[in-house]
N, C-alpha and C positions, 0 to 999 in steps of 0.2 A: 930650453926646458924640455926638448923632445926626449922621450925615453924609449923610442921604438927602434933604436939602432940594432938591437939584438933580434929583430924580426926575421932577418934574412940569414938563417943558419946555413952552413955549408951543405947540410943534408938536403936542403930544399932547392939549392941553386940549380941543380941539374934539371929538376922537374919544371922549374920556372922557365929555364931556357928552352925546354922542349915545348912548353905552351907558347912562348913568344915566337919561336921559330915556326911553329905550326900556323900561327896567326899570320905571319909574314907570307908564308907560302899560299895561304888561302886568299890573302889580299891580292897576290900576283895572279894566281890562276883563275880566280873567280868561280862562278857557278853558272850552269845553264839556266837557272831560275833567277838569276840576279836581276834586280830592278834598279835601274839607274835613274835616280830622281834629280841629280845635279851633275851633269856630265863634266863640268869644269872643276867640281869639288873645291871651291874657293876656301872652305874651312872644314874641319872635321865635324862630325855630326854628334857623337855621343861621348861624354866623359863619364867613366865608371868609377865611383868611389865605393870601396869595399875593404873589408879586413883581410889582408893577405894571409895572416896566420891561420885564418879559419876557412877561407873560400878560394885559395889560390888555384885549386884544381877542381875537377869534378864539375860542379855547377857552373863555375865561371867558364871552363873549357866549352861546355855545351852552349852557353849563352853567346860567347864570342863566335863560335862556329856558325850559329844561326844568324847572327848579325852579318857575318861575312857573306853567307850565302844569299842574303837579301840585298847585298851591295851597300850596306851601311858601314861606314868607317867609324872608328872609335879611338879613344885614348885610354890606355890602361897602364898603370905603373909597371915598368919592367927594368931589366938590367941596363938597358941603353940609357936610362936616366941617371945612372950612378956616375959620380964624378962631377955632376953639374950642381948648381944651386937648386936643390930639390924643391924648396918652397916656391921660388920665383918661377921655375919651369912648370910646376903643377898649376899655379895660378894662371900662367899664360895659356896653358892648354884648356883650362876651364873657360877662360874668356873667349877662346877660339871655338868653343863648342856651342851647339844649338840646344842640346839636351844634356842634363845631368842625371844619370841613373844612380841613385843612392841605395845601396843594398845594406839595409840594417840587419845585423846579426848580433848574437849575444856578446861577441867579443869586439864589436865595432869600436867601443869607447876605450879599448886598451891603447889606442893609438892617438896621440895628439895630432899627428899628421892628418889622419882622417877627419878629425874635428875641425882643424884649420881649413881643410878643403870644404867642409860643410859650411863654415862661416862665409867663405868666398861665394859658394853656391847661393846662399841666402841673399847676399848683397846683390848679385846679378839678377836673381829671381825677383827681388823687390823692385828692380829697375826695369823689369819686363824684357831683359836681354837674354834670359835663359829660362827654359822650362825644366822644372825638377820633377822627377818621377820616383817616388819612394817604393822600394820593394822590400817587404817585411819577410826576411828569411827565418822562419821558425821563431819569430818573436811577434808580440802584439803591439799595435800602435800605442796602447796605454802604457806599456813598459817603457817605451821610448820617452813619451811625454812626462810620465810620472817618475822616471828613473828607478824602476823596480827591478828586482831579481839580479841575475849576474850582470846584466847590462848596467844597472845602476851602481852596483858594487864597484865595477871596473871604473866607472866614471868618477866616483867619489875618491878612489885611490889616486886617480890621475889629478884630480882637483887639488889634492893636498900638496902637490909639487909644482903648482902653477899660480901665476898672479890672478887676483880676483877679477880684474877687468877682462882677462882672457877667458876665464871660466864663465862669466856672464854671457859673453858672446857665444860660447859653445851652447849654453843652455837655451838661448834665444833661437839659435839655428836648429837645434834638435826639435824644439816645440814647433817652429814654423814648418819645417820640411815634413815632419811626421804627421802634421795635420792635413797635408794634401791627400787627395784621393789616390790610393796606391794599389799595388798588387800584393797578394798574400800567398805565402807558401807555408802550409801547416805541416806538422810532423808526419802525418800520413798522406800528405799531398803528393801529386805527381810533378816531379821536376820538369819533365818534358813538356807538360801542359803549361806550366808557369813560364818556361822559356818561350814557348810559342806566344802566349799572351803578352809577354814583355816586348817581343819583337813587333807584334802587331800594334801595340800601343805606340812604340817608337815610330813605326811607319806612319801611323795616323797623324802624329804630331808633325812629322816632317812634311807630309802632304799639306797639312793645314798651314804650316808656317811658310812654306814656299808657294802657297796658293796654287797648287796643282788641282785642289778641290775648291770651287767657288765658295764664298761664305754663304751661310744659310739665308741671308737677306741680301742677295746681289742686286745691284742697280743695273740690271741687264737692259740692253737696248730693246725697245719694243719690237716684237716680231721674231727675235732670235729663238731658236729651239734647240734644246739639248735633250738627249735621251738617256735614261738611267737603266743600268742592267737590272733585270728581274730574274734572279736565279742564274742558271747557267744557260747561255745561248739565247736568252730572250731579252727583249727591250720593252721598256714601259715609259711612255712620255708623261712626265709629271711637271708640276710647277717648280720643282726644286731649282732648276737652272734657267727656267724660262721667264719667270716674273718675280718681282719682290714678294715676299711672303710676310704680310703684316700681321703682327700679333702671335706668330707661331712660337716664338721663344718661350713665352709664358706658358703656353699649352704644352710645350716640350718638357718644361720643368715639372709641371703637374703630372705628366705621364711618367717621367723618370721616377718620381716619388712612389707611384703606384707599383712600378716594376721592382723596386728595391733591388738594384743590381748587386749590392753587396750581400744580399741574402743567400744562404746556402741551399735554400729550398727552391724547387721548381716553381716559377711564377707564370701563370697564364692570365693575361689581361685582355678584356674585351674593349675595343675602341669603337664606340657606337655613336650614331647620329644620323640625321636626315641626309639623303643624297646631296652631294655638292658642298657639304659643310667643311670638308678638308680632312677626312679620316685617313685616306690613303696617303696624302701628302705628309701628314703628321707621322704616320707609322714609318714611312720610308725615310724621313729625316732622322728619326730615332735609329732606324736600321743602319743608315750610313754612318752615324756617329758611334755606334756601339758594336758593330759587327767585328771590328778588329780585336775585340777582347775575347772572342770565342774562336775555338779551333774550327768549328763547323757552323756555318750560317747560311741561310737561304731566305729569299722572299718570293712567295708564290702569289702572283697578282692575277686578278680577274678570275677567281675560282668559280664564280657562278657561271660564266660563259664557258670556261674550260670543262666544267662538269657536264654542261648541256651537250658539249661537243664530243667528249671522250668518255664520260662516265666516271663514277666515284672511285672505282678500282685504280684507274690510271692516275688519279690525283696523288695517291700515296707513292706510287712508283716514280712519278715526276719529282715529288719532294725529296725522296731518297736519292735520286740521281743528282739533284743539286747539292745535297749535303755531302755525298760521297764523291763529288767532283767528277761525275760521269762514269764511275767505276762500278755501278750497280748493273749486273747482268739481268735483263728481263727474261726470266726463265721460270719454269714451274718446278725446278729442282728444289726440294725441301731443304736439303743440306746446305745448298748455296744460300738459300733464303735465310736460314738461321744464322749462317756465318755473317751475313750482312747486318742482321739485327745485332749480333754480338759486337760488330765493329762500330755500329752507331752508338751502342751503350757505353763505349769507352770515353766519350767526350761530351761535355755540355754543349748545347746548341742554342743558337738564337734564330728564331724563325718568325717571319711575318706572313700571316695567312690573310689575304685581302679579298673583300667582297664575298664573304661566306653567306650563302642564302638558304642553307638547309642543315639540320643537325646531322643528317647522314654524312655530309661532307666532313664534318668535324670528327665523327667516329672513324671514318675511313682514313683520315689524315693522321690522327693522333692516337688511334687505338693500338692494341697489341703490345703495350708496355715496352717500348723501345727507347724512351726518352730518359737520359741520365739526369739524376737529381742535381738541381742547381741550374737547369736550363731556363731560358726565357722565351715565352711565346706570346706574340701579339696577334689578336684576331680582330679584323675590322669587319663590321656588318651594319646594315641599315635596320636590322631587326634585333632589338635587345633581348627578346624572348629566346632567341637561338642560343645565347651564351649563358642564360640564367641556369645556375647549377653546374655549369661546366667550367667557369673561370673563377679565379681567386678574387678578382675585383673588376669593376667596370668603370671606364672613363667615358663620360658623355661629352663629346666635343662641343663646347659652347659657341654661340654665334659671336660675331665680332662686335666689340663695343663701338660707340659712336665715332671715336677718333680713328680706330683701325678701319672701320667701314668707309669713312670719308677718304682716307688715304688710298685704299684699294680702288674705290670708284674713281678718284681723281687720276690715278695712274692710268687706268684704262680709258678714261674719257678725254684726258688732256695730253698724255704722253709726256714728252719733254717740255711742253708749254704750260705745265701746271702752275708755275709761279707767275706767269703773265696773265692769268685769268682772275677776274674778280667781279664785283658788282653783281649784275643779274645772273651771270654764270654761277657765282658762288651761292646765291640764294636758291637757284634751281637745283644745284648739286645737293644741297641739304635736303630738299624735298625728295629727290630720287633716292638718297641714302635712307631717309626715313621710310620710304616705301619698301625698300629691300629688306628691312628688318634684320640687318647684320648678316645676311646670307651671302657667302663669298661668290657662289656661282651667279646669283642674281645680280650682284654688284658688277661682276666681270662682264656679264652679257649686256647689262644696261650701259655700262661705260663704253664697251666696244661699239654698240650700235650708235651712240651719240658722238663718238670720236670724229672730229673734223666737221661736225654739223654746226649751223649757225643758231643764234638765240631763238629765232622763230621756230625752228624745228624742235628745239628742246622744249619750248613752251607748249607746242602742239602735242608733242609726245606725252607730256605730263598730264594734259587734259584727258587723254584717252587711255592712259596706262592701266587703269583699273577695269577697263571695258574689254580689252583684248590684248593678247601678247603678240609679239612680232613673229612672223613666219620663221625667221632665222633662229628663233629660240626652240622651235618644236622638238628637234632631235635631242637637245640638251635636257629639256624639261621632261621628255617622255620617259626617261629612266626612273622618274619618281613613281610612275604608275605601272611600269612594266613588271614590277615585283609582285603585283596583286593578282589574286585569282578573281574570277568573275563576281562572286558574291562580295568580296572586299571592295572591288572596284565600284560596284553599284552603290554600296553604302557610302564610300568615299565621295562619289559624285552627288549623292543625295545631300550630304553635309555641305559640300561646296555650294550647291545651288540653292538649298533651302534652309539648312539648320546650323549654319555657322554662328557661334556665340550663344547658342541655346544651352539650357541646363543639361549637365552630363547625364543624369539619370533619365531625364525626359528623352534625350536622343537615343540612349541605349534601349529604352522601352519601345521606341518607334522602329528602330532600324535593326537591332540585333536579332539573329535567328533564335537565340536562347532567351531564357527569362533573366533579366538583369538582377533579380533578387536571389538568384542561385549562384553560388560562388564558382561552381565548376561548369556552368553553362557556356556554350559557344558564344563568343562576343566578337563580332567583326569590328566593332568600334574600338575595343581594347587592342585588337590586332593592329589597327591603324595607329594607335598611340605607340605601340611597341615599334612600329616602323617609322615613327617620327613624322608621319604625314599630318597628324593632328596632335593636339596636346590638350590636357585638362588644366585650366587655369581658373582658380577661384570657383571651382565647381561648374565651369562652363567649357564647351568644346570650342577651341580656337585653332587657328592654323596660319601658316605663313601667307601673307597677302599675295606676293608674286605667284606662289604655287596655286592659290585660289583662282587668280586671273587665268593662268594657263589651263587649269583643269576645267574651267567653264568653257574654254574654247575646245578642249579635247572632247568633253561630254562622253556619250556612249552611242555608238551607231545603232544599238538595239532600241534605245529608249529616248523619248522626247521629254525633256525637263523644261517647262515653259515658265518664264518669269517676265519676259518682255511683253508688255500688253499688246503690242501690234501682232506679235507671233500668236498670242493666245486668241485674239479676235479672229485672226485668219483661220486658225485650227478649228475654232468653234463653228465657224461658218462653213468651211469646206469639208471638215471631218475626213480628210484624206488619210491621215495616219492615226486615227483615233485609237486603234488597238495598241499602238506603241507609246501612247502618252502615259508617263509614269508620275508626273507631278504638274500641277498648275497653281501658280501663285500670282493672282491678279490684283494689282493695286488700282482700285476704282477712282482714286484721285487723278489718275492719268487719263481717264475717260472724259471726253468733252461732251458726249451725248449719251443718252440712255441706250441700253441694249435689250433686245427682245429675244428671249430664248425659245427655241422651238422645242416641242415635246420630245424629239428624238436626238437632241444635242449630245447627250451623254450615253446613248444607247450602246455604242461600240467601245466605250472606254473601259473594257473589262479588266485592264491591268493598272488602272489609276490607283495610286497609293496615297498621294498627298494632294489635298485641295484646300486652297486658302483664298477666300474673297475678302479683301480688307481695304482700309483707307488709311494711308500713311499720314495724311494731313490731319484728319479728324477721326480718331478711333471710334467715335460714336456716330459718325456720319450724320451730323445734325441737320443736313438739308432734308426738307420734307419729302422730296421725291427719291425713290430708290432707283439706282442706275441699272439694276438688273431686274427686268420684268418678264414674267412668265404667266400670263393670264390663263393659259390652258394647262398649267402644270407641266411636268416633264417626267420621263422615265429615268430611273436612277439605279440601274442594276449593278451596283458596285459591290464586288465581292472581296477585292484585295485592299480596299481603302483602310488606312490606319489613322489618318489624320484628316479631319474634316472641320475646317473653320469657315464660317459663312456669316459675315456681318449683315444684319438685316435680312435674314433668310425670308423670302417672300411668301412661302406657303404656310398653311396651318399645321402641317406635320411633314416629316420626311416621307418620301414616296413609299408605297407599299412594297415595291420590289427592292428596296434598299436592304442590303444584308450586312449587318454590323459584326459578323463573327470575328473579324480581324481588327475591328476598330479599337484604337487605344485612346485617342483624344478627340472629343466632340465639343465644339464651341459654336454656339448660335446666339451670340449676344444681340440685343435690340431686335429680336426676330418677331414674327407674327404668329408663332406656333401657339397652339392651345394644348397640344401634347406632343411628345417627342416623335412617336410613331404609333401606329395602330396596333393594339395587342401587345403581347410579350415576345421578345426576341432574345436569343442567346447572345450574350456579350461577355465572353470569358476573358477578354484582354482589356476591356474598357477600364481606364484608370482615372481619367479626368473628364469632367463634364462642366461646361460653363453655359448657363442659360440666362445669364444676368440681364436684367431690364427687358425681359420678354414679358411685357405687361399684360398679355392675354393668356399666359400660361395658367392652366387650371388643374392639370393632372400629371402626376409623376409616375404612375403605376407602370409605364412602359419600361422603366429602369429597374424593375423588381428583380431581374436576374443578373444585375451588375454586381456580383458578389466581390469582385476585386476592385471596385471603385474606391479611389483614395481621396479625391477632392470633388465636392459638389457645390457649385456657386450658383445660388438663386437670388442674389442681391437684386433688389428693385423689381421682383416679380409681384407686382402690386395686387394681382387678382388671385394669387395662391392663398387658399384659406386653411389648408391643412396638409400635413405630410401623410402619405399612405403608410399603412401598417407594414407593408412589404419592405420599407426602408430598413427594417430590422435585419434583413438578409445581407446588408452591406457590412460584412465583418471587417473589411479592410479600410473603411472610411476613417480618414484622419482629420479632415477639415470640412465643416458644414457651415456655409455662409448664407444666412437668411436676412441680412441687413435690409431694412426698408420694405419688408414684406408686411405692408400695413394692414392687410386683410387677415393675416395669421392671428388666430386667437388662442391656440393651444398647441401643445406638442403631444404626440402619442406616447403611451407608456412602452418603453423599450430599453434595451441596453446595448449600445453600440460600443463594443469592447475595445475598439482601436481609436475611438474619437479623442483627439487632443485639443482641437480648436472649435469652439461653438460661438458663432456670431449672431446675436439676435438684436443688434443695435437698431433703434428706431422702429421696432415692431410695436407701434404705438397702441395696438389693441390687445397685446399680450399682457394679461393681468395676473397670470399665475405661471410660475416657472417650475416645471417638473424635471427632475434629474433624469437624463437619458443616457448617461455614461458616467462611470466612476473613474475614467482615465483622463478626464478633461484637465488640461494644463492652462488654457487661455479661455476665459469665459467673459463675453461681452454682453451685458444686459442694459447698456446705456440707452436712455430714451424710451424705455418700455414703461408699461403702466403697472408694474408689479408693486405690491404693498409690503411684501415681506419675502424673505428667502426661506426655502423649506428647511426643516431641521436636518434633512438628509445631506445638506451642503457639507456637513462635517466629513462625509465619505470621500470628498475630493482631496485626498492626501497628496496628489501631485499638482494641485492648483498653484500656479505661479502668479497669474494676473487675474484680478477680479475688477471689472469695470462696471460701475453703477452710476456713472455720470448722468446728471439730469433725470434721475428717477424721481420725479416730483412728488409721487404718492408714497414713496418709501419713508416709513416713520421710524423704524428701528432695525437693528441688526441682531441676529441671534447670538446668544453667548457661545454657541458652538463654533462661531467664527474663529475663536481662539484655538480650535483644534486643527486649523489649516497650517500645519507646520512648515509647508514649503512656500507659503505665500510671500511674494517679494514686492508686489505692487498692488495697492488698493486705491481705487479712484472713486471718490465720493463727491466730486465737485458738482455743485448745483443741486444737490439733494436738499432742497430748501426746508423740508419737514423733518429732516433727521437732526435730532437734538445733540447726540453725542455717540461716541463709540461705546459698545458694551463693556462690561467689566471683564477684560481679558488679560488681567495682570500677568506679566511675565510670559505671555504666550506668543505674541507676534515678534519673536526675537529675530526672525529672518527677514522681516519687512524692511525693504530698502526705500520705497517710494510711497508716500501717503499724500494724496491730494484731497484736502479737506476744505477747500475754498468754496464759498457760497452756500454753506450749509446753515442749518438753523441753530447751530451750537452756540452757547453763550460763553463757553470757556474752552481753552485749548485742551485736547485730549491729554490725559495723564501720561507722563513719560514712563510710568511703570508698565505700560503696555509693551514697551519696546526694549526694556532693560531687565536684567535679573540681578538679584542682590548678591548671589554667591559668585565667586571668581577669584582669580589670583591677581596679585598686584601687577600693575603695568610697569614695563621697563622704560616707557617714554618719559621724557622730562618736559615740563612746561615752566614758563616764566611768569611770575606774579609781581607786577610793580607795586611798591608800597611807598607812596610819597616820592621821594627822590631816589629810592632804592629799588632794586629788582631782585627778589628772592627766587631761587631755583628750587622747585619742589617736585616730588614724585606725584604722578596722578593718583588719586585715591584708589584704594583696593576695590576690586569688584566692578570697575567701570570699563577697563580696557577690553575691547573686542567683544563685549556682550551685547552691544546694540548694533544691528545691521542697517539701521535707517540711514539712508544717504540723501534723500530728497523729500522735503516736507513743504507742502503748499497750504498756507492758512489764509490766503488773501480773501478780502471782502467778508471777513468774519466780524462778529460783534464783541470780540474779547476786549477787556480793559487792560489786561496784561498777559504775558506769556507765562507758562509754568515756571516757577522760580528755579526748578532743578532741570531746566532744559539743557543745561551744560552737560548733563549726564549722557546726552545723545552723542557719544564720543566720536562716532564715525560720520555724523551729519556733515554734508558738504554744501547743501543748497537749501536755503530757508527763504521762503517768500511770504511776506506779510503785507503786501500791497493793499491799499485801500481798506485797511482795518481802522476805520475812522474813530473808534472808541479807545484804541490802544494808547495808553498814557506812558507806559514805562517798558523799556527793554532790559531784561536782566542779563546776567552773565551768559554769553553764548558758547556753544560747543567749541572745542579747541581746534578741530580740523575744518571749520567752516571756511569755504572759499567764496561763497556768494550769498550776500544778505541784501534783500531789497525791501525797503520800507516806504517806497514811494506812496504819497497820498495819505499817509497816516497823520491826518491834520490835527489830531489831539495829542500827538506824541510830544512829551516835554523833556523826559530824562532818559539816560542810558546808564548802564553800569560802567564803573571806572575801575579797571579797564573793561572794555566791552567783551574781551575774551582772553584766555591764557593760551597763546599759541604754542603748538608743539614744535620744538626745534627740529630742523633738518627734515621736515615733512613736505607739505605742499609748498609751491613757490608763489603762485598767483592768488590774489584775493581781492574782492570788491565789496565795498560797503556803501550802499546807496540810500540816502535819506532825502531825496528830492521831494519837494512840495510838503515837507514836514514843517509847516509854517509856524508852529508853536514851540518848536525845539528851542530851549533856552540856550544862552550863550555859553554857559559852562559845559553843557552837553556837546555843543559844536566843538568847543576847544578840546574836550576829552576825545572826541572821535578823530579829529585831525592829529592830535598828539599820539593817539594809539597808532594811527597810520604811519606816522613818522618813526616811532619807536620800533614797530614791527618791521618796517622797511630796513632799518639799520641792521637788525638781526639777520634778515635774509640776505642782504647785500654782503655782509661780512661772511656768512656761511658760503655763499656762492664764490666769493673771491678766495676764501681760504681753501675750499675743496674743489675749485675750478669746476663749478656746476654745469658748464656747457652754455650753449647759446641761448640768450633770452631776448626775444624780439618784441616784447610788449611790456607794459608797465607791470611791475611785480605786485605792488599794492596800490589800490586806488580808492578814493572815496568822493562822494558828492554830498554837500550840505547847503542849505540856504545861506546866503551871505553875500557880502559886497567887497570884502577885502582879501587879498592874498595874505596868507599867514605871515606874521611879522618876522619870523625867523628865516624866511627866504631871503638870501643875501642880495639877490638881484630882482628888482621889481620895476614895472613900468606900466604906464597907461596905454591902452590900445592892445592890438594883437601882435605887435612886433617888439622884440627886446634886443638891444645891441649892447654888449659890455666887453670891456677889455679884461682879460683874466690875468692873474699873477703869473710870473714867468715859469714857475714849476708846478702849475696847476695839475698836471697829469702824472705826478710821480707815483711810485708803487703803493702809496697809501690811498690813492683815489679808487673808490669802489662804485660810485654811481652818481646819478643826477636826479634831483627832485624837480618836478614840473607842476605849475599851477596856472589855472585860468579862471577868470570870472566871466560868466556868460549871461546875457540878457536876451529874452525872447520878446517878440512883438506880442503884447497881451491880447491882441485881437485875432491871433492866428493859431490854428490847431497845429501843433508841432510835428505830427506824424508819429510813426511807430519805430523809427530808427534815428538815433542821434549819436554821432561819433565826434568827439573833440580830439583833434590831432595836432601835433606840432612837428615842424620840419626844422632840423638843427644843422647849422653849418659852422664849422670852426675854421677860421682863416689865419694864415700867418701874416707877417708884416708887409709882404709884397702883394697881398690881396688874393693869393691863390688858396683854394680850399684844400685842406688835407684831412678833414673829417666831415662826413655828411651822413645823417641818419634821420629816420622818421619814427615817431612813436604815437600810439593811441593813449591819450591821457585818461579818458573815461567816456562814459555815455551809457546808452541802454538800447535794447532791441526788444520789441513786443511782437506778438503774433500779428499777422496781416490785418486782422479785423479790429485791432485795438489801437487807439491813438492816445498818446500821453501828453497832457498839457502841463507846462511849467508856468507857475503863477508869479514868480519873482526871480530876482537874480540868484545865481548859484555859484558856489566855489567848487572847483574840481582840483584834487591833488593826487598826483601819482609819482611813483619812483621807479626808475629803471636802472639796471645794472650796467657797469662799464663793459661787461662781457657782451660781445656782439656789436659794440660800437667800433666799427672797423675803419682803419685809416686808409685813405685813398692812396697815400704814398708811405713807404716804409722809411723815407729819408729822415723822418723826425723821431728821435729817441725820446721815450717818456722822461728820461732823466736830464735831457738837454734843457738849456735855457731858451725857451721858445716864447716869442711874443705872439699872443693869440687873441683874436677877437671872436666872440661868440655871437651868432645871429640866430635868434629863436623866433619862429613865426607860427602862430596858432590859427586854426580854422575849425569851423563846425560844418560837418557834412552829414549826409544820410548814408554814407558808405560809398557813394558814387560821385555825387556832386555837392557843391556848397549849398547850405540851406539859407535861403533868403529870409530875412526877418529875424535872424539871430546874429548877435554881435558879441565878440570878445572885447570886453571893455578894459580889462586889466590882466596882466600876466606876470609870471615870475619863474625864476629857476634858481637852484642852489646846487653846489657841488658837495658831494658826500664823501667823507674820508674815514678810513679805518682808524681806530684808536691807536695810541702809541704802543701799548702793550696788548697783544691779542689775548682773547679770553681762552685760557688754557684749562683752568680748574673750575668746573661748574659749581661745586659745593662752596657755599659761603662767599659768593661774589656779589658785586654790586654793579648797577648800571645807572648812569645819570647823563643827562643831556647838557652839553656845554657848547659854547661858541669857540670856534677855532680862531687862531690868531690872525689869519688872513682870510679875506673875503667873507668873514662871518659864516662860513660853511659849517654846519653842525656836525659833530661826530658823537659817537656813543662810546664811552670809555667804560671798561669793566673793572 
């Protein structure tokens, strides 16, 4: 079938012979730059497949010459092949080669010979016996794979003359090889550059295949050291060849994607992370992998130290020397300088700039516009702010995951003995790995220190590891702080010693030089974040634990930061370094005896910034005697103090010489003060004041100049009668807490423009509420003596929470309540004189929580308060059972999404019934009607209801059938509790249990059909008074344990879930407590007695607040359903479709969540298997549902 015999015209023979002869001569003579990678040359290295008619001279001549000069032998079709069996010889040469270089050009598919070669190349490539490198010579990969243009036309012409089987193999080979990462030569591209890149790629593959370069994850022997070239003439010792590098391949792939090596644009990527995280190692691994693809490449390591030693000008000269292979003359000649720039601009470069510490370094290295488009530059730094705005993208090197960290630690801790260690060593290893928090340097140092030590040493080290770091670590860890200036170092050590895990804004307010509320202010804290020494996590300042331990040891020679109580006591007594004390944090729970402070104890602590006297065991220090006594008072001339916390401050006021100009946070809880200090003092930085439970506090006028105060906590200041008028000056006050100020009888007239939270809870003498801010969002008036709310309440357009709980004298609410458009939570519990809500029809549409329990209302509030009549139709569907049928209908117009109410508490009310249109509360999820002792009937409930509790509704007789129309594919879990509803008639009980059964089937089917994810608890559960497990449960037994043999194919693909039921009885003489949980433990065993399925589920129960205890007066039936999803097999040996003999063992128990409840007994139990119907529900409209018994096990199914 070959049609390419005419390819070798007589006119071309001479030129071909010239090429071949030239190659022979070059192979004999060699080159002074030849690199011999395999001296014995057991096989040829490269087979070149190309179109002779298109590329026999020019490009091929240059390529072969370059390969020859590098000592790489090759096979190329030539005249010496003629006269032999061309196909067999060609295939033999391919088999002998290590690399196949396939040069795709527009006329490649004119030759069946080339395509047969390509098929052979694919076969060997699939067997991993050959590496294929595609080179796209003025064609695009898509043209090859899609057979487009001249390339495709030639292929189709050739196909018409060949067998289909042969054509299919050609197409598969083209698709496979063209999909490999290759080298591209475009029409305007440089052939010389492509030749160079091709040869470098070939050399790289040869080196990797012949293992001249170790793999990226070598299993090197412990202690061996290999050095890696860094640019020209320099060496850099790295992990590349010294240790295994766990987890680096994933990071390499992530970094490759950011560099986009196939992109034609210049890419500059910053590789950032904390010291020791692996930035340099990662960058150098990438450099070693990719440098062969660039004509010019260089790695400049240790730039920070180099810059300190030589200056920034020398940096660029060094980089250029490396890129130009030492041919850069260090001269001031401008002409020569420009010629070097021109030379550099000719070729793309790949450069690694390691450990950059200053932006000026980057400007010196990369400035002056000498980088050719398409170059790749990687910058590693410990400070991500240096590369912001300078790079195209940033890669933050992540910490090691648990598995990677454990492997790295184990390598250094056990060496070759890793597999012989277990037991205690394994447990201790996990603890050390957890401590290191995935930091490679910490893991290496810890493992190295523990190498060869016994268990006793390991255990001892673990006990002290957070207290001090080993001396051998000092040099390695010091690089973390060497990068900091003095201010940054001070702030860093303040965080380490005193403020780790504190609120971010709070720490910045205390420690930063600038104002944290200003976006362009100096922030040492943010500088530390940029340097990866600390991090913000969930709004708090966190840091690496090993770094914290080391840094405490490092501290600062200039300042004393005291947190050890023995050091503090010593310093307070001796006062030897008082002027150097920067912080004191004294935990009084550590003191065994009381301390007596002398008047001059603090006289020389002029630089004290942070002082905290506290008790970690009891924050209130309830002991009668204070452990800090100062009967004569003391001098307190603190000028720099920013943070002053003193639990049970012993004086009546802060000393006269105290200067609060720099004070940010003042906390004196449970103190003896009557006023903060005498007179008025400037407090421009003061933001937080806590004087809570200072029961003798009378006057706050000392704070009249605290204009930037944000939070003022006066909770429990029982002697405080009024607030000073000067509080009006606190324009920044956001939160004012006056809870429990029982002597407070009124508020001054003022407008605190920033106030968002006002707490007046339990101010029992406050009988009138005056509006002191229109910005309030959270207003707590619970436990006050108010009789009404002022009409001005309507001005609170931002009010979200209004708490009026236990306002016993409150008789009514104003109609203007309906103007509170933002109100989401209204608490009226215990307002015993409140008859009902005002007529606020259609107004409280955003209300989500209404607690109306314990009020004087005789009927439930109208649902019109929470819904509006206008609206569009809902797209949600609900199911309405009608006898044995189930109609699917749209939810009525105007109801969807017009009610925001989510939580409604009506417990302990005198209602006879709920509002008949309560179902209109479309989004209601939680409804509590406990102890509504007059409630007789429960109407149709809202469709999204997830929790309904009617415990103790002793008059309840009937419920709607169905009790709700569930919305399909909405919530999963739901609970309906009717415990102690002793008058509930049997029909109502049956309706409730049947509804649970029916709704469970819907949800189970939805979960199975749409693979709804793991479900670890019951989907639907209910509790009703009763003595029998429902009759439709196929397996029932007396007692708390049930054992049954299941049919052989019980777990086929129609199995969707399990129904569980228990009958419980309490000892009538016992108070059952506030938490009851009915659980079951399930085991499924095969015929040899081994367990292959085991799981636990909560069938039902309840949980009350700690002060409430619920009594159960009779036996109760609990029913729950759980999905098959999440019922995991212990062994995968058993197929669902296999014929499996199975015994189910179900054990029920009643606990309080921790231990079994004595006096409670499971007297009956049951379970049933649930199966999907034969035909799944596909078309909602016009379908039916009915319950029927299945043929086996009487397990019920729901058919549509």
